[in-house]
C-alpha angles and dihedrals in degrees: 000000000000089000091053092049091048091049093049090049091053092049093050092046090050092052090050091052091051090050091051091048089049091051091047092052093044092049092047090048090057090053092047092049089054091047091052090048090054090050090054093042086238101157095179094053093046091048091049090063092057121098117254092255090056092047090051092052094053099032098202140040091242094054090046096050090044090057091049092049091050103039105023105038091150089057094043096050124013143155096218133025120175132165118243130179123338137188143190111239125218091245091060096258125118132228119209124188121210132190111216136182114199127218091271094053097256115143120231139180120219126191113200121197116205132187135183118263122220089268091055095252121131114250129186110255098176148339128213114200126193137160112266116254108273094018114141116258 
């Protein structure tokens, strides 16, 4: 009986790990789709990856991409973009860290927040950007 309980526990834990990995990959895919859209100057595709609350703030793809160009140049155009640590948050959202190097060679750290849309897809709800510790001013 103990063996059966232990086996069932392992199976359930394994399914939970696969679900977390699936969420991680789906959330990262949303970020990568937005990055590719920025590279193509495709405002509509970049805007589509934003959470509804973000879309309501900016109102149009053109306003949104203009804000990103102006305030998040390292996100908009970069030399290097690599995923770092991530975590599930108690409220059901996800946090995803990213290491970025901008066009001038300055290193940055971004922390994306993602939440599920009504259709179950991960959407970008926010991004905090700061110079990496030790990066030149």
